[in-house]
MARNURO-917511 format. One record per residue (C-alpha): residue in three letters; z, y, x. Coordinates in steps of 0.2 Angstrom, whole numbers, plus 5000, padded with zeros to 4 digits. Layout:
REM MARNURO-917511
PT  aa   zz   yy   xx
PT Ala    Z    Y    X
...
//
This chain:
REM MARNURO-917511
PT  aa   zz   yy   xx
PT Ala 5000 5000 5000
PT Pro 4996 5016 5006
PT Met 5012 5029 5011
PT Lys 5021 5036 4996
PT Lys 5015 5053 4991
PT Val 5027 5067 4991
PT Glu 5025 5069 4971
PT Arg 5029 5053 4969
PT Ser 5043 5054 4981
PT Val 5051 5069 4971
PT Ser 5047 5059 4954
PT Lys 5059 5044 4958
PT Leu 5072 5056 4968
PT Glu 5074 5067 4951
PT Asn 5072 5050 4936
PT Asp 5076 5034 4946
PT Tyr 5090 5041 4958
PT Arg 5096 5058 4947
PT Asp 5114 5050 4946
PT Glu 5116 5043 4963
PT Ala 5129 5052 4976
PT Phe 5119 5064 4989
PT Pro 5111 5063 4999
PT Lys 5099 5056 4983
PT Cys 5083 5053 4997
PT Ala 5096 5039 5008
PT Lys 5091 5029 4993
PT Leu 5070 5030 4995
PT Leu 5067 5015 5006
PT Asp 5049 5012 5003
PT Leu 5039 5029 5009
PT Val 5030 5016 5022
PT Arg 5028 5002 5013
PT Cys 5016 4986 5014
PT Ser 5012 4969 5005
PT Val 5011 4953 5011
PT Thr 5001 4942 4997
PT Phe 5004 4922 4997
PT Asn 4997 4907 4986
PT Thr 5011 4897 4982
PT Val 5031 4897 4980
PT Glu 5033 4888 4996
PT Gln 5022 4899 5008
PT Met 5031 4913 5003
PT Val 5047 4906 5006
PT Ala 5040 4899 5023
PT Gly 5034 4919 5028
PT Tyr 5050 4926 5022
PT Asn 5060 4910 5033
PT Gly 5046 4918 5047
PT Phe 5050 4936 5046
PT Ile 5069 4934 5047
PT Gln 5069 4924 5062
PT His 5056 4940 5068
PT Ile 5068 4952 5066
PT Asn 5082 4942 5073
PT Lys 5074 4937 5089
PT Asn 5067 4958 5090
PT Gln 5084 4967 5086
PT Ser 5082 4981 5097
PT Ile 5064 4985 5091
PT Ile 5068 4980 5072
PT Ala 5084 4976 5060
PT Leu 5086 4972 5043
PT Ser 5093 4984 5030
PT Arg 5091 4975 5013
PT Val 5084 4961 5004
PT Lys 5079 4963 4987
PT Asn 5076 4947 4977
PT Gly 5064 4952 4960
PT Phe 5066 4933 4956
PT Ile 5084 4933 4957
PT Asp 5089 4951 4952
PT Thr 5079 4950 4935
PT Ala 5091 4966 4927
PT Asp 5074 4979 4929
PT Asn 5062 4979 4916
PT Asn 5047 4979 4925
PT Gly 5037 4967 4912
PT Gly 5038 4950 4923
PT Tyr 5033 4957 4941
PT Arg 5042 4948 4954
PT Asp 5041 4952 4971
PT Ile 5054 4949 4987
PT Lys 5057 4967 4995
PT Ile 5062 4969 5013
PT Asn 5066 4985 5022
PT Val 5067 4984 5038
PT Ile 5072 4999 5054
PT Tyr 5058 5000 5065
PT Lys 5067 5009 5080
PT Ser 5059 5020 5093
PT Lys 5053 5009 5109
PT Asn 5051 5024 5119
PT Pro 5064 5030 5132
PT Asp 5063 5047 5128
PT His 5065 5044 5108
PT Lys 5077 5029 5108
PT Gln 5086 5039 5092
PT Leu 5072 5037 5082
PT Ser 5069 5024 5069
PT Met 5061 5023 5052
PT Ile 5066 5011 5036
PT Cys 5050 5004 5032
PT Glu 5048 4991 5014
PT Val 5038 4972 5017
PT Gln 5033 4966 4999
PT Leu 5032 4947 4996
PT Leu 5022 4942 4984
PT Leu 5013 4928 4975
PT Ile 4994 4932 4973
PT Asn 4994 4930 4954
PT Tyr 5008 4945 4954
PT Leu 4996 4954 4966
PT Glu 4982 4953 4953
PT Glu 4992 4957 4937
PT Lys 5002 4971 4950
PT Arg 4983 4980 4949
PT Lys 4983 4979 4930
PT Ile 4997 4986 4926
PT His 4998 5000 4939
PT Lys 4991 5012 4927
PT Leu 5002 5008 4913
PT Tyr 5014 5009 4925
PT Ser 5012 5028 4930
PT Ile 5008 5032 4910
PT Leu 5026 5027 4908
PT Arg 5033 5036 4922
PT Glu 5026 5051 4918
PT Asp 5033 5048 4899
PT Ala 5050 5045 4905
PT Tyr 5048 5061 4914
PT Phe 5042 5072 4901
PT Gln 5056 5063 4887
PT Met 5070 5067 4902
PT Val 5063 5087 4908
PT Val 5049 5093 4897
PT Lys 5056 5090 4880
PT Lys 5076 5095 4885
PT Glu 5071 5111 4893
PT Ala 5058 5115 4876
PT Thr 5074 5112 4866
//
């Protein structure tokens, strides 16, 4: 996926994280992201295990921040879409910038979910905009 756009990031902060403590932007973990697709659950589990092993072997440049398993945590109402989101912190290898790091999100998903994700993305965008309208525009009009 491309980097999250500024407009979407601001919308996510104002809507999804509006009740979170300061700094709300610390909750925004998917500015830099990618998706890895698998044909079967077994392949996805193997990919997950391999990525975790890679992280554990390379802790000088990468660290695990969070794992969000959408196959287990079904509290979010996302139309049946499921994935595993792994947030990692990449650390700079440049000796002049050792303190620099960047959080990234790797989404592991089955190929069938990717096809559905593409189909419903437009609808999801419309629903997000409607939620924003209901919370902000209508509220200001009254």
